[in-house]
All heavy atoms as a GROMACS GRO file, in nm:
protein
  506
    1MET      N    1  10.019  -1.129  25.421
    1MET     CA    2  10.083  -1.199  25.528
    1MET      C    3  10.022  -1.341  25.537
    1MET      O    4   9.902  -1.359  25.536
    1MET     CB    5  10.054  -1.120  25.660
    1MET     CG    6  10.131  -1.174  25.776
    1MET     SD    7  10.108  -1.096  25.938
    1MET     CE    8  10.138  -0.926  25.907
    2SER      N    9  10.109  -1.434  25.546
    2SER     CA   10  10.067  -1.574  25.549
    2SER      C   11  10.007  -1.613  25.684
    2SER      O   12  10.032  -1.546  25.784
    2SER     CB   13  10.184  -1.667  25.517
    2SER     OG   14  10.275  -1.668  25.628
    3PRO      N   15   9.926  -1.715  25.687
    3PRO     CA   16   9.869  -1.760  25.816
    3PRO      C   17   9.976  -1.798  25.918
    3PRO      O   18   9.958  -1.776  26.036
    3PRO     CB   19   9.781  -1.879  25.775
    3PRO     CG   20   9.755  -1.867  25.633
    3PRO     CD   21   9.869  -1.792  25.574
    4LEU      N   22  10.085  -1.854  25.870
    4LEU     CA   23  10.195  -1.890  25.961
    4LEU      C   24  10.257  -1.765  26.021
    4LEU      O   25  10.286  -1.763  26.143
    4LEU     CB   26  10.299  -1.970  25.888
    4LEU     CG   27  10.414  -2.030  25.971
    4LEU    CD1   28  10.359  -2.126  26.073
    4LEU    CD2   29  10.513  -2.097  25.882
    5MET      N   30  10.272  -1.660  25.945
    5MET     CA   31  10.324  -1.536  25.996
    5MET      C   32  10.228  -1.473  26.096
    5MET      O   33  10.270  -1.425  26.200
    5MET     CB   34  10.355  -1.438  25.880
    5MET     CG   35  10.399  -1.303  25.927
    5MET     SD   36  10.563  -1.307  26.005
    5MET     CE   37  10.668  -1.310  25.864
    6ARG      N   38  10.100  -1.472  26.063
    6ARG     CA   39  10.001  -1.415  26.158
    6ARG      C   40  10.003  -1.495  26.292
    6ARG      O   41   9.999  -1.431  26.396
    6ARG     CB   42   9.861  -1.427  26.098
    6ARG     CG   43   9.838  -1.329  25.989
    6ARG     CD   44   9.698  -1.353  25.931
    6ARG     NE   45   9.694  -1.305  25.794
    6ARG     CZ   46   9.632  -1.196  25.755
    6ARG    NH1   47   9.565  -1.126  25.840
    6ARG    NH2   48   9.635  -1.162  25.630
    7THR      N   49  10.015  -1.625  26.284
    7THR     CA   50  10.020  -1.706  26.404
    7THR      C   51  10.145  -1.670  26.485
    7THR      O   52  10.140  -1.656  26.608
    7THR     CB   53  10.020  -1.856  26.371
    7THR    OG1   54   9.904  -1.885  26.290
    7THR    CG2   55  10.022  -1.942  26.493
    8GLY      N   56  10.258  -1.656  26.415
    8GLY     CA   57  10.380  -1.619  26.484
    8GLY      C   58  10.372  -1.483  26.551
    8GLY      O   59  10.415  -1.468  26.666
    9VAL      N   60  10.314  -1.386  26.481
    9VAL     CA   61  10.300  -1.251  26.538
    9VAL      C   62  10.211  -1.253  26.661
    9VAL      O   63  10.238  -1.189  26.761
    9VAL     CB   64  10.249  -1.152  26.431
    9VAL    CG1   65  10.208  -1.022  26.492
    9VAL    CG2   66  10.354  -1.133  26.324
   10VAL      N   67  10.097  -1.324  26.652
   10VAL     CA   68  10.002  -1.332  26.765
   10VAL      C   69  10.067  -1.402  26.883
   10VAL      O   70  10.059  -1.349  26.996
   10VAL     CB   71   9.872  -1.403  26.722
   10VAL    CG1   72   9.787  -1.438  26.842
   10VAL    CG2   73   9.796  -1.319  26.624
   11LEU      N   74  10.136  -1.512  26.860
   11LEU     CA   75  10.203  -1.582  26.971
   11LEU      C   76  10.312  -1.495  27.032
   11LEU      O   77  10.327  -1.491  27.155
   11LEU     CB   78  10.258  -1.713  26.923
   11LEU     CG   79  10.160  -1.827  26.896
   11LEU    CD1   80  10.228  -1.950  26.841
   11LEU    CD2   81  10.086  -1.860  27.024
   12PHE      N   82  10.387  -1.426  26.949
   12PHE     CA   83  10.494  -1.339  27.001
   12PHE      C   84  10.434  -1.226  27.085
   12PHE      O   85  10.488  -1.195  27.191
   12PHE     CB   86  10.578  -1.281  26.886
   12PHE     CG   87  10.697  -1.206  26.933
   12PHE    CD1   88  10.811  -1.270  26.976
   12PHE    CD2   89  10.694  -1.066  26.930
   12PHE    CE1   90  10.924  -1.198  27.015
   12PHE    CE2   91  10.806  -0.994  26.975
   12PHE     CZ   92  10.919  -1.060  27.018
   13ALA      N   93  10.325  -1.169  27.038
   13ALA     CA   94  10.263  -1.061  27.113
   13ALA      C   95  10.209  -1.108  27.247
   13ALA      O   96  10.224  -1.043  27.349
   13ALA     CB   97  10.150  -0.999  27.027
   14ILE      N   98  10.144  -1.225  27.247
   14ILE     CA   99  10.096  -1.282  27.374
   14ILE      C  100  10.213  -1.311  27.470
   14ILE      O  101  10.206  -1.281  27.588
   14ILE     CB  102  10.013  -1.415  27.347
   14ILE    CG1  103   9.885  -1.380  27.272
   14ILE    CG2  104   9.987  -1.489  27.476
   14ILE    CD1  105   9.810  -1.499  27.223
   15GLY      N  106  10.322  -1.363  27.415
   15GLY     CA  107  10.439  -1.389  27.498
   15GLY      C  108  10.497  -1.261  27.555
   15GLY      O  109  10.540  -1.259  27.669
   16MET      N  110  10.502  -1.157  27.474
   16MET     CA  111  10.555  -1.031  27.525
   16MET      C  112  10.466  -0.968  27.633
   16MET      O  113  10.517  -0.909  27.730
   16MET     CB  114  10.575  -0.930  27.408
   16MET     CG  115  10.688  -0.966  27.315
   16MET     SD  116  10.847  -0.994  27.402
   16MET     CE  117  10.876  -0.838  27.474
   17VAL      N  118  10.336  -0.985  27.622
   17VAL     CA  119  10.245  -0.941  27.725
   17VAL      C  120  10.275  -1.018  27.854
   17VAL      O  121  10.277  -0.962  27.965
   17VAL     CB  122  10.097  -0.955  27.682
   17VAL    CG1  123  10.002  -0.938  27.801
   17VAL    CG2  124  10.064  -0.857  27.574
   18ALA      N  125  10.299  -1.152  27.840
   18ALA     CA  126  10.334  -1.231  27.955
   18ALA      C  127  10.466  -1.189  28.020
   18ALA      O  128  10.478  -1.181  28.142
   18ALA     CB  129  10.338  -1.380  27.917
   19VAL      N  130  10.563  -1.152  27.936
   19VAL     CA  131  10.693  -1.104  27.987
   19VAL      C  132  10.673  -0.975  28.064
   19VAL      O  133  10.728  -0.959  28.177
   19VAL     CB  134  10.796  -1.086  27.870
   19VAL    CG1  135  10.919  -1.008  27.916
   19VAL    CG2  136  10.835  -1.220  27.812
   20VAL      N  137  10.599  -0.887  28.008
   20VAL     CA  138  10.577  -0.757  28.077
   20VAL      C  139  10.500  -0.780  28.208
   20VAL      O  140  10.533  -0.720  28.309
   20VAL     CB  141  10.498  -0.660  27.984
   20VAL    CG1  142  10.448  -0.536  28.059
   20VAL    CG2  143  10.583  -0.617  27.866
   21ALA      N  144  10.402  -0.870  28.206
   21ALA     CA  145  10.328  -0.900  28.326
   21ALA      C  146  10.418  -0.958  28.436
   21ALA      O  147  10.408  -0.922  28.555
   21ALA     CB  148  10.213  -0.997  28.297
   22VAL      N  149  10.510  -1.046  28.399
   22VAL     CA  150  10.606  -1.103  28.494
   22VAL      C  151  10.692  -0.993  28.551
   22VAL      O  152  10.715  -0.989  28.674
   22VAL     CB  153  10.690  -1.215  28.428
   22VAL    CG1  154  10.808  -1.253  28.516
   22VAL    CG2  155  10.603  -1.336  28.402
   23PHE      N  156  10.744  -0.906  28.467
   23PHE     CA  157  10.830  -0.798  28.519
   23PHE      C  158  10.753  -0.704  28.609
   23PHE      O  159  10.804  -0.662  28.714
   23PHE     CB  160  10.888  -0.716  28.401
   23PHE     CG  161  11.010  -0.782  28.340
   23PHE    CD1  162  11.022  -0.788  28.202
   23PHE    CD2  163  11.110  -0.836  28.415
   23PHE    CE1  164  11.128  -0.847  28.143
   23PHE    CE2  165  11.221  -0.898  28.360
   23PHE     CZ  166  11.233  -0.902  28.221
   24VAL      N  167  10.632  -0.668  28.574
   24VAL     CA  168  10.551  -0.578  28.658
   24VAL      C  169  10.518  -0.644  28.790
   24VAL      O  170  10.530  -0.577  28.897
   24VAL     CB  171  10.423  -0.538  28.585
   24VAL    CG1  172  10.324  -0.468  28.679
   24VAL    CG2  173  10.454  -0.448  28.466
   25MET      N  174  10.480  -0.769  28.793
   25MET     CA  175  10.450  -0.839  28.916
   25MET      C  176  10.575  -0.851  29.003
   25MET      O  177  10.565  -0.834  29.124
   25MET     CB  178  10.388  -0.975  28.885
   25MET     CG  179  10.251  -0.966  28.821
   25MET     SD  180  10.190  -1.124  28.766
   25MET     CE  181  10.158  -1.206  28.916
   26PHE      N  182  10.687  -0.877  28.940
   26PHE     CA  183  10.813  -0.890  29.019
   26PHE      C  184  10.851  -0.756  29.075
   26PHE      O  185  10.893  -0.745  29.192
   26PHE     CB  186  10.924  -0.949  28.932
   26PHE     CG  187  11.047  -0.979  29.007
   26PHE    CD1  188  11.052  -1.089  29.094
   26PHE    CD2  189  11.157  -0.901  28.996
   26PHE    CE1  190  11.168  -1.116  29.163
   26PHE    CE2  191  11.276  -0.926  29.067
   26PHE     CZ  192  11.280  -1.038  29.151
   27ALA      N  193  10.834  -0.649  28.998
   27ALA     CA  194  10.872  -0.513  29.043
   27ALA      C  195  10.777  -0.468  29.155
   27ALA      O  196  10.817  -0.386  29.240
   27ALA     CB  197  10.867  -0.416  28.927
   28ALA      N  198  10.655  -0.522  29.152
   28ALA     CA  199  10.558  -0.486  29.257
   28ALA      C  200  10.585  -0.558  29.388
   28ALA      O  201  10.517  -0.534  29.488
   28ALA     CB  202  10.414  -0.516  29.207
   29GLY      N  203  10.682  -0.647  29.389
   29GLY     CA  204  10.721  -0.716  29.511
   29GLY      C  205  10.663  -0.853  29.530
   29GLY      O  206  10.680  -0.913  29.634
   30LEU      N  207  10.589  -0.903  29.430
   30LEU     CA  208  10.532  -1.039  29.443
   30LEU      C  209  10.644  -1.141  29.425
   30LEU      O  210  10.727  -1.130  29.335
   30LEU     CB  211  10.424  -1.059  29.336
   30LEU     CG  212  10.301  -0.969  29.352
   30LEU    CD1  213  10.207  -0.991  29.233
   30LEU    CD2  214  10.228  -1.002  29.480
   31GLN      N  215  10.645  -1.238  29.510
   31GLN     CA  216  10.750  -1.341  29.504
   31GLN      C  217  10.702  -1.469  29.441
   31GLN      O  218  10.775  -1.532  29.367
   31GLN     CB  219  10.800  -1.372  29.649
   31GLN     CG  220  10.868  -1.253  29.714
   31GLN     CD  221  10.995  -1.210  29.643
   31GLN    OE1  222  11.070  -1.295  29.596
   31GLN    NE2  223  11.016  -1.080  29.635
   32ASP      N  224  10.578  -1.509  29.466
   32ASP     CA  225  10.528  -1.632  29.412
   32ASP      C  226  10.448  -1.605  29.283
   32ASP      O  227  10.325  -1.597  29.284
   32ASP     CB  228  10.435  -1.702  29.516
   32ASP     CG  229  10.513  -1.742  29.640
   32ASP    OD1  230  10.631  -1.778  29.625
   32ASP    OD2  231  10.459  -1.736  29.751
   33LEU      N  232  10.520  -1.594  29.173
   33LEU     CA  233  10.456  -1.569  29.045
   33LEU      C  234  10.396  -1.699  28.994
   33LEU      O  235  10.448  -1.805  29.017
   33LEU     CB  236  10.559  -1.516  28.944
   33LEU     CG  237  10.627  -1.384  28.982
   33LEU    CD1  238  10.732  -1.347  28.881
   33LEU    CD2  239  10.526  -1.277  28.997
   34PRO      N  240  10.283  -1.688  28.923
   34PRO     CA  241  10.224  -1.809  28.869
   34PRO      C  242  10.316  -1.880  28.767
   34PRO      O  243  10.377  -1.818  28.685
   34PRO     CB  244  10.099  -1.755  28.795
   34PRO     CG  245  10.075  -1.618  28.846
   34PRO     CD  246  10.207  -1.568  28.891
   35VAL      N  247  10.323  -2.009  28.782
   35VAL     CA  248  10.411  -2.089  28.696
   35VAL      C  249  10.365  -2.081  28.552
   35VAL      O  250  10.447  -2.067  28.460
   35VAL     CB  251  10.416  -2.236  28.745
   35VAL    CG1  252  10.491  -2.322  28.648
   35VAL    CG2  253  10.477  -2.246  28.883
   36TRP      N  254  10.233  -2.082  28.530
   36TRP     CA  255  10.183  -2.078  28.391
   36TRP      C  256  10.224  -1.945  28.323
   36TRP      O  257  10.246  -1.945  28.203
   36TRP     CB  258  10.032  -2.098  28.388
   36TRP     CG  259   9.953  -1.989  28.455
   36TRP    CD1  260   9.912  -1.986  28.586
   36TRP    CD2  261   9.910  -1.867  28.394
   36TRP    NE1  262   9.844  -1.868  28.608
   36TRP    CE2  263   9.839  -1.793  28.493
   36TRP    CE3  264   9.919  -1.813  28.268
   36TRP    CZ2  265   9.782  -1.670  28.469
   36TRP    CZ3  266   9.862  -1.690  28.246
   36TRP    CH2  267   9.794  -1.621  28.345
   37LEU      N  268  10.230  -1.837  28.401
   37LEU     CA  269  10.265  -1.709  28.342
   37LEU      C  270  10.416  -1.708  28.306
   37LEU      O  271  10.450  -1.662  28.196
   37LEU     CB  272  10.234  -1.597  28.438
   37LEU     CG  273  10.248  -1.454  28.386
   37LEU    CD1  274  10.157  -1.431  28.265
   37LEU    CD2  275  10.214  -1.352  28.497
   38SER      N  276  10.494  -1.760  28.392
   38SER     CA  277  10.637  -1.770  28.362
   38SER      C  278  10.665  -1.862  28.245
   38SER      O  279  10.748  -1.834  28.158
   38SER     CB  280  10.715  -1.813  28.487
   38SER     OG  281  10.701  -1.724  28.591
   39ALA      N  282  10.595  -1.972  28.239
   39ALA     CA  283  10.608  -2.066  28.129
   39ALA      C  284  10.563  -2.004  27.997
   39ALA      O  285  10.625  -2.022  27.892
   39ALA     CB  286  10.528  -2.193  28.155
   40ALA      N  287  10.451  -1.926  28.002
   40ALA     CA  288  10.406  -1.858  27.881
   40ALA      C  289  10.508  -1.758  27.836
   40ALA      O  290  10.537  -1.749  27.713
   40ALA     CB  291  10.273  -1.788  27.910
   41ALA      N  292  10.567  -1.683  27.928
   41ALA     CA  293  10.670  -1.585  27.891
   41ALA      C  294  10.796  -1.652  27.831
   41ALA      O  295  10.856  -1.599  27.738
   41ALA     CB  296  10.710  -1.501  28.012
   42GLY      N  297  10.826  -1.771  27.882
   42GLY     CA  298  10.951  -1.837  27.837
   42GLY      C  299  10.934  -1.926  27.716
   42GLY      O  300  11.032  -1.956  27.649
   43VAL      N  301  10.811  -1.968  27.686
   43VAL     CA  302  10.789  -2.059  27.577
   43VAL      C  303  10.718  -1.995  27.456
   43VAL      O  304  10.756  -2.014  27.345
   43VAL     CB  305  10.713  -2.185  27.624
   43VAL    CG1  306  10.674  -2.276  27.509
   43VAL    CG2  307  10.791  -2.261  27.728
   44ILE      N  308  10.614  -1.921  27.485
   44ILE     CA  309  10.532  -1.864  27.376
   44ILE      C  310  10.604  -1.762  27.298
   44ILE      O  311  10.597  -1.753  27.175
   44ILE     CB  312  10.398  -1.813  27.434
   44ILE    CG1  313  10.315  -1.929  27.487
   44ILE    CG2  314  10.320  -1.739  27.327
   44ILE    CD1  315  10.186  -1.889  27.550
   45THR      N  316  10.686  -1.676  27.365
   45THR     CA  317  10.757  -1.569  27.297
   45THR      C  318  10.856  -1.626  27.193
   45THR      O  319  10.853  -1.588  27.077
   45THR     CB  320  10.829  -1.480  27.396
   45THR    OG1  321  10.734  -1.433  27.493
   45THR    CG2  322  10.892  -1.359  27.326
   46PRO      N  323  10.947  -1.719  27.232
   46PRO     CA  324  11.038  -1.771  27.131
   46PRO      C  325  10.967  -1.858  27.026
   46PRO      O  326  11.014  -1.863  26.913
   46PRO     CB  327  11.140  -1.854  27.210
   46PRO     CG  328  11.097  -1.852  27.350
   46PRO     CD  329  10.985  -1.761  27.369
   47LEU      N  330  10.857  -1.921  27.065
   47LEU     CA  331  10.782  -1.999  26.966
   47LEU      C  332  10.726  -1.906  26.858
   47LEU      O  333  10.732  -1.937  26.740
   47LEU     CB  334  10.672  -2.078  27.036
   47LEU     CG  335  10.581  -2.162  26.945
   47LEU    CD1  336  10.665  -2.273  26.880
   47LEU    CD2  337  10.470  -2.222  27.026
   48GLY      N  338  10.668  -1.798  26.898
   48GLY     CA  339  10.619  -1.701  26.802
   48GLY      C  340  10.726  -1.643  26.713
   48GLY      O  341  10.709  -1.626  26.594
   49LEU      N  342  10.842  -1.614  26.774
   49LEU     CA  343  10.956  -1.564  26.697
   49LEU      C  344  11.002  -1.669  26.592
   49LEU      O  345  11.024  -1.636  26.477
   49LEU     CB  346  11.072  -1.527  26.791
   49LEU     CG  347  11.197  -1.472  26.720
   49LEU    CD1  348  11.167  -1.342  26.650
   49LEU    CD2  349  11.305  -1.454  26.824
   50ALA      N  350  11.010  -1.794  26.636
   50ALA     CA  351  11.051  -1.902  26.546
   50ALA      C  352  10.953  -1.918  26.431
   50ALA      O  353  10.992  -1.932  26.313
   50ALA     CB  354  11.067  -2.030  26.621
   51LEU      N  355  10.824  -1.916  26.463
   51LEU     CA  356  10.724  -1.930  26.354
   51LEU      C  357  10.734  -1.815  26.258
   51LEU      O  358  10.716  -1.831  26.135
   51LEU     CB  359  10.583  -1.939  26.416
   51LEU     CG  360  10.548  -2.070  26.483
   51LEU    CD1  361  10.406  -2.062  26.539
   51LEU    CD2  362  10.557  -2.188  26.385
   52GLY      N  363  10.753  -1.695  26.311
   52GLY     CA  364  10.764  -1.578  26.223
   52GLY      C  365  10.886  -1.589  26.130
   52GLY      O  366  10.877  -1.556  26.011
   53LEU      N  367  10.999  -1.635  26.185
   53LEU     CA  368  11.117  -1.651  26.102
   53LEU      C  369  11.099  -1.760  25.997
   53LEU      O  370  11.145  -1.744  25.885
   53LEU     CB  371  11.240  -1.682  26.193
   53LEU     CG  372  11.288  -1.566  26.278
   53LEU    CD1  373  11.396  -1.611  26.373
   53LEU    CD2  374  11.334  -1.448  26.192
   54ILE      N  375  11.036  -1.869  26.038
   54ILE     CA  376  11.008  -1.977  25.939
   54ILE      C  377  10.921  -1.920  25.828
   54ILE      O  378  10.945  -1.952  25.708
   54ILE     CB  379  10.945  -2.095  26.009
   54ILE    CG1  380  11.050  -2.165  26.100
   54ILE    CG2  381  10.890  -2.195  25.908
   54ILE    CD1  382  10.989  -2.270  26.193
   55ALA      N  383  10.820  -1.845  25.865
   55ALA     CA  384  10.730  -1.789  25.762
   55ALA      C  385  10.810  -1.695  25.667
   55ALA      O  386  10.786  -1.696  25.547
   55ALA     CB  387  10.616  -1.715  25.827
   56LEU      N  388  10.896  -1.613  25.725
   56LEU     CA  389  10.978  -1.523  25.642
   56LEU      C  390  11.069  -1.600  25.543
   56LEU      O  391  11.079  -1.564  25.424
   56LEU     CB  392  11.067  -1.437  25.728
   56LEU     CG  393  11.005  -1.311  25.786
   56LEU    CD1  394  11.104  -1.244  25.880
   56LEU    CD2  395  10.962  -1.218  25.678
   57VAL      N  396  11.131  -1.707  25.591
   57VAL     CA  397  11.214  -1.787  25.502
   57VAL      C  398  11.134  -1.852  25.394
   57VAL      O  399  11.171  -1.853  25.275
   57VAL     CB  400  11.295  -1.891  25.585
   57VAL    CG1  401  11.364  -1.988  25.496
   57VAL    CG2  402  11.395  -1.822  25.675
   58ARG      N  403  11.016  -1.907  25.433
   58ARG     CA  404  10.932  -1.972  25.332
   58ARG      C  405  10.884  -1.874  25.226
   58ARG      O  406  10.880  -1.905  25.110
   58ARG     CB  407  10.814  -2.039  25.398
   58ARG     CG  408  10.853  -2.166  25.474
   58ARG     CD  409  10.736  -2.229  25.543
   58ARG     NE  410  10.643  -2.275  25.443
   58ARG     CZ  411  10.520  -2.324  25.474
   58ARG    NH1  412  10.484  -2.330  25.599
   58ARG    NH2  413  10.441  -2.365  25.377
   59GLU      N  414  10.845  -1.752  25.271
   59GLU     CA  415  10.800  -1.653  25.174
   59GLU      C  416  10.916  -1.601  25.086
   59GLU      O  417  10.895  -1.576  24.970
   59GLU     CB  418  10.735  -1.532  25.246
   59GLU     CG  419  10.602  -1.567  25.308
   59GLU     CD  420  10.541  -1.453  25.387
   59GLU    OE1  421  10.590  -1.338  25.374
   59GLU    OE2  422  10.444  -1.477  25.458
   60GLY      N  423  11.034  -1.597  25.144
   60GLY     CA  424  11.150  -1.550  25.070
   60GLY      C  425  11.198  -1.649  24.965
   60GLY      O  426  11.252  -1.614  24.861
   61ARG      N  427  11.171  -1.778  24.986
   61ARG     CA  428  11.213  -1.882  24.892
   61ARG      C  429  11.106  -1.913  24.790
   61ARG      O  430  11.130  -1.991  24.701
   61ARG     CB  431  11.250  -2.007  24.968
   61ARG     CG  432  11.375  -1.991  25.048
   61ARG     CD  433  11.414  -2.120  25.108
   61ARG     NE  434  11.540  -2.100  25.181
   61ARG     CZ  435  11.616  -2.200  25.219
   61ARG    NH1  436  11.583  -2.323  25.194
   61ARG    NH2  437  11.729  -2.174  25.280
   62ARG      N  438  10.987  -1.851  24.803
   62ARG     CA  439  10.880  -1.877  24.705
   62ARG      C  440  10.924  -1.824  24.569
   62ARG      O  441  10.980  -1.714  24.560
   62ARG     CB  442  10.756  -1.806  24.753
   62ARG     CG  443  10.630  -1.866  24.698
   62ARG     CD  444  10.510  -1.795  24.754
   62ARG     NE  445  10.490  -1.836  24.893
   62ARG     CZ  446  10.417  -1.767  24.983
   62ARG    NH1  447  10.364  -1.654  24.946
   62ARG    NH2  448  10.403  -1.812  25.104
   63PRO      N  449  10.902  -1.900  24.461
   63PRO     CA  450  10.942  -1.853  24.328
   63PRO      C  451  10.874  -1.721  24.294
   63PRO      O  452  10.754  -1.706  24.317
   63PRO     CB  453  10.897  -1.966  24.236
   63PRO     CG  454  10.878  -2.084  24.322
   63PRO     CD  455  10.848  -2.033  24.457
   64GLY      N  456  10.953  -1.629  24.237
   64GLY     CA  457  10.896  -1.502  24.193
   64GLY      C  458  10.873  -1.405  24.306
   64GLY      O  459  10.806  -1.306  24.286
   65SER      N  460  10.925  -1.432  24.422
   65SER     CA  461  10.903  -1.340  24.537
   65SER      C  462  11.023  -1.250  24.560
   65SER      O  463  11.025  -1.182  24.660
   65SER     CB  464  10.872  -1.419  24.663
   65SER     OG  465  10.989  -1.493  24.702
   66GLY      N  466  11.118  -1.246  24.468
   66GLY     CA  467  11.233  -1.162  24.487
   66GLY      C  468  11.203  -1.014  24.470
   66GLY      O  469  11.094  -0.976  24.425
   67SER      N  470  11.296  -0.930  24.514
   67SER     CA  471  11.274  -0.786  24.504
   67SER      C  472  11.284  -0.743  24.356
   67SER      O  473  11.350  -0.809  24.273
   67SER     CB  474  11.375  -0.711  24.585
   67SER     OG  475  11.501  -0.732  24.534
   68PRO      N  476  11.223  -0.632  24.322
   68PRO     CA  477  11.230  -0.584  24.181
   68PRO      C  478  11.376  -0.555  24.140
   68PRO      O  479  11.411  -0.572  24.027
   68PRO     CB  480  11.148  -0.457  24.180
   68PRO     CG  481  11.058  -0.469  24.300
   68PRO     CD  482  11.132  -0.552  24.401
   69ALA      N  483  11.457  -0.509  24.233
   69ALA     CA  484  11.599  -0.481  24.202
   69ALA      C  485  11.676  -0.609  24.165
   69ALA      O  486  11.761  -0.609  24.079
   69ALA     CB  487  11.667  -0.414  24.315
   70ALA      N  488  11.636  -0.720  24.225
   70ALA     CA  489  11.703  -0.845  24.198
   70ALA      C  490  11.666  -0.902  24.061
   70ALA      O  491  11.737  -0.975  24.000
   70ALA     CB  492  11.673  -0.950  24.307
   71LYS      N  493  11.545  -0.865  24.014
   71LYS     CA  494  11.495  -0.918  23.889
   71LYS      C  495  11.556  -0.837  23.770
   71LYS      O  496  11.557  -0.882  23.660
   71LYS     CB  497  11.344  -0.903  23.881
   71LYS     CG  498  11.277  -1.002  23.976
   71LYS     CD  499  11.126  -0.985  23.970
   71LYS     CE  500  11.058  -1.074  24.070
   71LYS     NZ  501  10.914  -1.059  24.071
   72ALA      N  502  11.608  -0.717  23.797
   72ALA     CA  503  11.660  -0.635  23.687
   72ALA      C  504  11.794  -0.680  23.636
   72ALA      O  505  11.867  -0.751  23.689
   72ALA     CB  506  11.671  -0.489  23.736
   0.00000   0.00000   0.00000
């Protein structure tokens, strides 16, 4: 796994924790949720997803990285 992919996975996981925290806090009846938590849920999650997708595309385009079936 490339460093870019690891970074994307970590950011996505942190963002998902923030999303779950926002949902739990809202379900508990809290009205004034922290702005930083909502921002983390809305920005970090898609950022991590984008980095992971970029890493996948870069690894897929690397020479010699095709599947064994494609090489046959």
